[in-house]
C-alpha positions, 0 to 999 in steps of 0.5 A: 828743212827744204834743203834736207829734202832736196839733198836726200831723196825719199825712195821706195823699193819693194815696199821698203823706204830709204833715202838716197843722197847724191853721193850714193847715186854717184857711187852707184854710177862709178861702180857701174861704169867700172864694171862696164870698163873691166868687162871689156878689158880682155881683148885679143887672142890668148897666148898658147893653144886653146883648151880642147873644150873651147876649140871649134870641132871639125870631123877629121877622123883618121888625120894626125893631131898636128894636121887637125890643129893646123886645119882648125887654126887655118879654117878659123883664120879664113872665117875671121873668128876669134879662134883664128890664128897661125902658130908661126913656129909650128907652121915653119917646123911641123909639116903636118900642121902646115898642110892642115893650115894651108888646106883649110885656109883655102877650103874655108875661104870659099865657105864664107 
């Protein structure tokens, strides 16, 4: 009888009594650790452009869209944030994107 008491612990939670076996505790630990590991699994920058709702917003009224996108990418790169990136293809082919990226990189480096 004493072995049964050691193997199954009596617990009370919110006025409800129940028994917890060592295998149940192990299962809870495994589930907890799995959720912790999977929560950290996504790292790095997502491919493709960011959705407009997640991109940082700079007041660049009157500038072309390509310049605005280059400015955002360059400034976030200078700040070292998660959103920092350089679209190498656009940088090589789109003069407006390149101008925005270059301008913001130098301006935002000084603001750190």
